[in-house]
GUMAR-245593 format. One line per 3 residues: their letters; for each residue x, y, z of N, C-alpha, C. Coordinates in steps of 0.1 Angstrom, whole numbers, plus 5000, padded with zeros to 4 digits. Example, Ala and Ser with C-alpha at 12.3 -4.5 7.8 and 13.67 -1.06 7.14 Angstrom:
REM GUMAR-245593
as> 5132 4943 5078 5123 4955 5078 5132 4967 5078  5128 4978 5071 5137 4989 5071 5129 5000 5079
This chain:
REM GUMAR-245593
xxx> 5121 5103 5222 5124 5090 5217 5124 5090 5202  5134 5084 5195 5134 5083 5181 5122 5074 5176  5117 5078 5165 5105 5071 5160 5107 5056 5157
xxx> 5119 5053 5152 5122 5039 5149 5123 5031 5162  5129 5037 5172 5130 5031 5186 5116 5029 5191  5107 5039 5189 5093 5037 5194 5086 5026 5187
xxx> 5089 5025 5174 5083 5014 5166 5087 5000 5171  5100 4999 5174 5105 4986 5179 5099 4983 5193  5098 4993 5201 5092 4991 5214 5078 4987 5213
xxx> 5070 4993 5205 5056 4990 5203 5054 4976 5198  5062 4972 5188 5061 4959 5182 5065 4948 5192  5075 4951 5201 5078 4941 5211 5066 4939 5221
xxx> 5060 4950 5224 5048 4949 5233 5037 4941 5226  5035 4944 5213 5024 4937 5205 5028 4922 5204  5040 4919 5202 5044 4905 5201 5042 4898 5214
xxx> 5043 4905 5225 5041 4898 5238 5026 4895 5240  5017 4902 5233 5003 4899 5234 4998 4888 5224  5007 4885 5214 5003 4876 5204 5003 4861 5209
xxx> 4995 4853 5204 4985 4856 5193 4973 4863 5199  4967 4872 5192 4955 4879 5196 4943 4869 5195  4933 4872 5203 4921 4864 5203 4914 4865 5189
xxx> 4906 4855 5187 4899 4854 5174 4890 4866 5172  4883 4870 5182 4874 4881 5180 4881 4894 5178  4892 4896 5185 4901 4908 5183 4906 4909 5169
xxx> 4911 4897 5164 4916 4897 5150 4905 4900 5140  4893 4894 5142 4882 4896 5133 4878 4911 5133  4877 4917 5144 4873 4931 5145 4884 4940 5139
xxx> 4896 4937 5142 4907 4945 5136 4907 4944 5121  4905 4932 5116 4906 4930 5101 4894 4937 5094  4882 4935 5100 4871 4942 5094 4872 4957 5093
xxx> 4877 4963 5104 4878 4977 5105 4889 4982 5095  4900 4974 5095 4911 4978 5086 4907 4977 5071  4900 4967 5067 4896 4965 5053 4888 4977 5048
xxx> 4878 4981 5057 4870 4993 5053 4878 5006 5053  4886 5008 5064 4894 5020 5065 4904 5021 5054  4911 5011 5051 4922 5011 5042 4917 5012 5027
xxx> 4906 5005 5025 4900 5006 5011 4895 5020 5008  4888 5026 5018 4883 5039 5016 4894 5049 5014  4904 5050 5023 4914 5060 5022 4923 5058 5009
xxx> 4927 5045 5006 4935 5043 4995 4928 5047 4982  4915 5044 4981 4908 5048 4969 4906 5063 4968  4903 5069 4980 4900 5084 4981 4913 5091 4976
xxx> 4924 5087 4980 4937 5093 4976 4938 5094 4961  4933 5084 4955 4934 5083 4940 4922 5089 4933  4913 5096 4940 4902 5103 4934 4888 5097 4935
xxx> 4887 5085 4941 4874 5079 4943 4865 5087 4952  4853 5090 4949 4844 5099 4956 4835 5093 4966  4836 5079 4967 4827 5072 4977 4832 5076 4991
xxx> 4822 5079 5000 4825 5082 5014 4829 5069 5021  4834 5070 5033 4838 5058 5041 4826 5050 5044  4815 5056 5047 4802 5049 5050 4797 5042 5037
xxx> 4798 5049 5026 4794 5042 5014 4803 5030 5010  4816 5032 5013 4825 5021 5011 4821 5009 5020  4818 5012 5032 4814 5001 5042 4802 4994 5036
xxx> 4792 5002 5031 4779 4995 5026 4782 4986 5015  4791 4990 5006 4794 4982 4994 4801 4969 4999  4811 4970 5008 4818 4959 5013 4810 4949 5021
xxx> 4801 4955 5029 4794 4946 5039 4781 4940 5033  4775 4948 5023 4762 4943 5017 4763 4939 5003  4773 4945 4995 4773 4942 4981 4764 4951 4973
xxx> 4757 4960 4980 4748 4969 4974 4755 4980 4966  4749 4986 4956 4755 4997 4949 4750 5010 4955  4757 5021 4953 4754 5034 4958 4749 5043 4947
xxx> 4738 5049 4949 4732 5057 4938 4741 5069 4934  4741 5071 4921 4749 5082 4915 4764 5081 4916  4769 5069 4919 4783 5066 4919 4786 5057 4907
xxx> 4798 5059 4901 4801 5052 4889 4804 5037 4891  4803 5029 4881 4807 5015 4881 4822 5014 4885  4830 5023 4879 4844 5022 4882 4847 5023 4897
xxx> 4840 5033 4904 4842 5035 4918 4838 5023 4926  4827 5016 4922 4823 5004 4929 4833 4993 4927  4838 4992 4915 4849 4981 4912 4861 4984 4919
xxx> 4865 4997 4921 4877 5000 4929 4876 4995 4943  4864 4995 4949 4862 4990 4962 4863 4975 4962  4856 4968 4953 4856 4954 4952 4870 4949 4950
xxx> 4877 4955 4940 4891 4950 4937 4901 4952 4948  4899 4964 4955 4909 4966 4966 4907 4956 4977  4895 4953 4981 4893 4943 4991 4899 4929 4987
xxx> 4897 4926 4974 4902 4913 4969 4918 4914 4970  4924 4925 4967 4938 4926 4967 4943 4925 4981  4936 4931 4991 4940 4929 5005 4940 4914 5009
xxx> 4929 4907 5005 4929 4893 5008 4941 4886 5001  4944 4890 4989 4955 4883 4981 4968 4885 4988  4971 4897 4993 4985 4899 4999 4986 4891 5012
xxx> 4975 4888 5019 4976 4880 5030 4981 4866 5027  4977 4862 5015 4981 4848 5010 4996 4847 5007  5002 4859 5005 5016 4859 5000 5026 4861 5011
xxx> 5022 4863 5023 5031 4866 5034 5042 4855 5037  5040 4843 5032 5049 4833 5034 5061 4833 5024  5059 4841 5013 5069 4841 5003 5081 4850 5007
xxx> 5093 4845 5006 5105 4853 5010 5108 4864 5000  5109 4860 4988 5113 4869 4977 5101 4877 4971  5103 4889 4967 5093 4896 4960 5096 4896 4945
xxx> 5087 4891 4937 5089 4890 4923 5081 4900 4915  5086 4903 4902 5078 4911 4894 5064 4906 4891  5063 4892 4890 5050 4886 4887 5041 4889 4898
xxx> 5046 4889 4911 5037 4892 4922 5032 4906 4921  5041 4916 4918 5036 4930 4916 5026 4931 4905  5028 4924 4894 5019 4925 4883 5006 4918 4886
xxx> 5006 4908 4894 4994 4901 4898 4985 4910 4907  4992 4917 4916 4984 4927 4925 4978 4938 4916  4986 4943 4907 4981 4954 4898 4969 4949 4890
xxx> 4970 4936 4885 4960 4930 4877 4947 4930 4885  4947 4927 4898 4935 4927 4906 4929 4941 4907  4938 4950 4909 4934 4964 4911 4926 4969 4898
xxx> 4930 4965 4887 4923 4970 4874 4914 4960 4868  4911 4949 4875 4902 4939 4868 4888 4946 4867  4882 4944 4855 4869 4950 4852 4869 4964 4849
xxx> 4881 4971 4850 4883 4985 4848 4891 4988 4835  4902 4980 4834 4911 4983 4822 4918 4969 4819  4911 4960 4813 4916 4947 4810 4929 4947 4802
xxx> 4930 4956 4793 4942 4957 4784 4955 4960 4792  4953 4969 4802 4965 4973 4809 4967 4967 4823  4958 4958 4827 4959 4952 4840 4971 4942 4841
xxx> 4980 4945 4850 4992 4937 4852 5002 4938 4842  5001 4948 4833 5010 4950 4822 5018 4963 4823  5031 4962 4821 5039 4975 4822 5035 4984 4810
xxx> 5035 4997 4813 5030 5006 4803 5039 5007 4791  5033 5011 4780 5041 5012 4767 5041 5026 4762  5037 5035 4771 5038 5049 4767 5044 5057 4779
xxx> 5048 5069 4776 5054 5078 4787 5042 5085 4794  5044 5087 4807 5034 5094 4815 5041 5104 4824  5033 5112 4830 5038 5122 4839 5029 5122 4852
xxx> 5035 5124 4863 5028 5125 4876 5024 5140 4878  5011 5142 4879 5006 5155 4880 5011 5161 4893  5017 5173 4892 5022 5180 4904 5036 5176 4908
xxx> 5042 5166 4902 5055 5162 4906 5066 5171 4899  5077 5172 4906 5088 5180 4901 5098 5173 4892  5094 5161 4888 5104 5152 4881 5096 5143 4871
xxx> 5103 5137 4862 5097 5128 4853 5099 5114 4859  5091 5104 4854 5093 5090 4858 5100 5083 4847  5102 5070 4849 5110 5063 4839 5103 5063 4825
xxx> 5111 5065 4814 5105 5064 4801 5101 5049 4799  5090 5047 4791 5085 5034 4790 5095 5023 4785  5104 5027 4777 5113 5017 4771 5124 5012 4781
xxx> 5125 5018 4793 5134 5013 4803 5127 5007 4815  5114 5006 4814 5107 5001 4826 5111 4987 4829  5112 4978 4819 5115 4964 4822 5129 4963 4829
xxx> 5139 4970 4824 5152 4970 4831 5152 4976 4844  5144 4987 4846 5143 4994 4859 5137 4985 4869  5126 4978 4865 5119 4969 4874 5127 4957 4878
xxx> 5135 4952 4869 5144 4941 4872 5155 4945 4881  5160 4957 4879 5170 4962 4888 5165 4965 4902  5153 4970 4903 5146 4973 4916 5144 4960 4923
xxx> 5138 4950 4916 5135 4937 4923 5148 4931 4928  5158 4931 4920 5171 4924 4924 5177 4932 4936  5176 4945 4935 5182 4953 4947 5174 4949 4960
xxx> 5161 4949 4959 5153 4947 4971 5155 4933 4976  5156 4923 4968 5158 4909 4972 5172 4907 4978  5181 4915 4975 5195 4914 4981 5195 4919 4995
xxx> 5186 4927 4999 5186 4932 5013 5182 4921 5022  5191 4918 5031 5189 4907 5041 5196 4909 5054  5189 4910 5065 5175 4909 5066 5169 4922 5062
xxx> 5157 4922 5057 5150 4934 5052 5146 4943 5064  5146 4956 5063 5142 4965 5073 5130 4974 5069  5125 4981 5078 5114 4991 5075 5120 5001 5065
xxx> 5132 5005 5067 5138 5015 5057 5139 5009 5043  5143 4997 5042 5143 4990 5029 5130 4990 5022  5119 4987 5030 5106 4987 5024 5102 5001 5019
xxx> 5105 5011 5028 5101 5025 5024 5109 5029 5011  5121 5026 5011 5129 5030 4999 5124 5022 4986  5121 5010 4988 5115 5002 4977 5102 5008 4972
xxx> 5094 5012 4981 5081 5019 4977 5083 5031 4969  5093 5039 4974 5096 5052 4967 5101 5049 4953  5110 5040 4952 5116 5037 4939 5106 5032 4929
xxx> 5097 5024 4934 5086 5018 4926 5077 5030 4920  5073 5039 4929 5065 5050 4925 5073 5059 4915  5085 5060 4917 5093 5069 4908 5096 5062 4894
xxx> 5095 5049 4894 5095 5042 4881 5082 5044 4874  5071 5042 4882 5057 5043 4877 5055 5034 4866  5056 5021 4869 5056 5011 4858 5043 5009 4851
xxx> 5032 5012 4857 5019 5010 4851 5012 5022 4846  5003 5021 4837 4996 5032 4831 4987 5039 4842  4982 5031 4851 4973 5036 4862 4974 5026 4873
xxx> 4971 5031 4885 4971 5022 4897 4984 5020 4904  4994 5029 4901 5007 5027 4907 5007 5030 4922  5000 5041 4926 4999 5044 4940 4993 5033 4948
xxx> 4981 5028 4944 4974 5018 4951 4983 5005 4952  4989 5001 4941 4997 4989 4940 5009 4991 4950  5015 5003 4950 5027 5005 4959 5023 5004 4974
xxx> 5011 5009 4977 5007 5008 4991 5004 4994 4995  4998 4986 4986 4995 4972 4989 5008 4964 4990  5018 4967 4982 5031 4960 4983 5038 4964 4996
xxx> 5037 4976 5000 5043 4980 5012 5037 4972 5024  5024 4971 5024 5018 4963 5035 5021 4949 5034  5023 4943 5022 5027 4929 5021 5041 4927 5028
xxx> 5050 4936 5025 5063 4935 5030 5063 4938 5045  5055 4947 5050 5054 4949 5065 5048 4937 5072  5038 4931 5066 5032 4919 5072 5043 4908 5073
xxx> 5051 4907 5063 5062 4896 5063 5071 4898 5075  5073 4911 5079 5082 4914 5091 5074 4913 5104  5061 4910 5103 5054 4909 5116 5047 4922 5120
xxx> 5047 4932 5112 5041 4945 5115 5026 4945 5110  5018 4952 5116 5004 4954 5111 5004 4962 5099  4995 4960 5090 4994 4969 5078 4990 4983 5081
xxx> 4995 4992 5073 4993 5007 5076 4982 5012 5067  4977 5024 5070 4968 5031 5061 4973 5046 5060  4975 5050 5047 4978 5064 5045 4964 5071 5044
xxx> 4962 5081 5053 4949 5088 5053 4948 5098 5042  4936 5100 5037 4934 5109 5026 4937 5124 5031  4935 5126 5044 4938 5139 5050 4953 5143 5049
xxx> 4961 5132 5048 4976 5134 5047 4981 5133 5033  4972 5134 5023 4975 5132 5009 4986 5141 5004  4985 5154 5008 4995 5164 5003 5009 5161 5008
xxx> 5010 5158 5022 5023 5155 5028 5029 5143 5022  5020 5133 5020 5024 5120 5014 5030 5122 5000  5023 5130 4991 5028 5132 4978 5041 5141 4978
xxx> 5041 5150 4986 5053 5159 4987 5066 5151 4991  5064 5142 5001 5075 5134 5006 5079 5124 4995  5070 5118 4988 5073 5109 4977 5081 5117 4966
xxx> 5077 5129 4964 5084 5137 4953 5099 5139 4958  5101 5142 4970 5114 5145 4975 5123 5132 4974  5116 5120 4975 5124 5108 4975 5130 5105 4961
xxx> 5125 5111 4951 5131 5110 4938 5145 5115 4938  5148 5125 4946 5162 5131 4947 5170 5124 4957  5166 5112 4962 5172 5104 4972 5172 5111 4986
xxx> 5163 5119 4988 5161 5126 5001 5149 5118 5007  5152 5108 5016 5142 5100 5021 5138 5104 5035  5143 5115 5040 5140 5119 5054 5125 5121 5056
xxx> 5118 5129 5047 5104 5132 5049 5095 5120 5048  5098 5112 5038 5090 5100 5036 5092 5089 5047  5104 5088 5052 5106 5079 5063 5098 5084 5075
xxx> 5099 5097 5078 5091 5102 5090 5076 5100 5088  5072 5102 5076 5057 5100 5073 5053 5085 5075  5061 5076 5070 5057 5062 5071 5059 5057 5085
xxx> 5070 5062 5092 5071 5059 5106 5059 5062 5114  5053 5074 5112 5041 5078 5119 5029 5068 5115  5028 5064 5103 5018 5055 5099 5019 5041 5106
xxx> 5032 5037 5107 5034 5024 5114 5031 5025 5129  5035 5036 5135 5032 5038 5149 5017 5038 5151  5010 5045 5143 4995 5045 5144 4989 5031 5143
xxx> 4994 5023 5134 4989 5009 5132 4992 5000 5144  5004 5002 5149 5008 4994 5161 5000 4998 5173  4998 5011 5175 4990 5016 5187 4976 5011 5186
xxx> 4970 5011 5173 4957 5006 5172 4955 4992 5175  4965 4983 5171 4964 4969 5174 4966 4967 5189  4974 4975 5195 4977 4974 5210 4964 4977 5218
xxx> 4957 4987 5213 4944 4990 5220 4935 4978 5221  4934 4971 5210 4926 4959 5210 4933 4948 5219  4946 4947 5218 4953 4936 5225 4952 4938 5240
xx> 4953 4951 5245 4952 4954 5259 4938 4952 5265  4928 4952 5256 4915 4951 5261 4909 4963 5266
């Protein structure tokens, strides 16, 4: 069975179980927030373990010998997850929304660059290509936003392509990967899909597939994200089936 067909089949089954019970939704959300925050931060170099991430989220306590930045990355990511849930009723995706999400990610970490397009050139470590020069970021982001908002109705493939194009512009000085994953989940939620998590164990495959997307080869990254969506659907169905 084709992965997209499997995705549509699983979503139809999940829709048949909706609305899920209050307890199921609460447990799913609590597990997701911890899991997604841990893996998204770990992919970007945060050294907190999943258990340490859980402690910070659930108790607000600090973890010995871990940096302030790492603690803030947990706090900020949870706040960003809450924020994107508030945005699911918005049809269009705006640059200001993307900048607002990025601003949350960097609050308390880098006030000067939070929510602001970079003003210098950067390079992605290990990538085989360059990203947009700083002086074309505004025009590239405007073009990307206009392109994405013209897609109607939007599809999973549109969301994946948008995510790749955003990463390959790399509009911010830091936090591009985290912001792109949050935006992807925002757009998936709008289509009625559960949010996904990119596992830190899949980091290399994820980065390699994103690198290929720069050359408009979306095969690997689509397969990668299809698997993530299938995993998310199957996880919710396990709760729904009882």
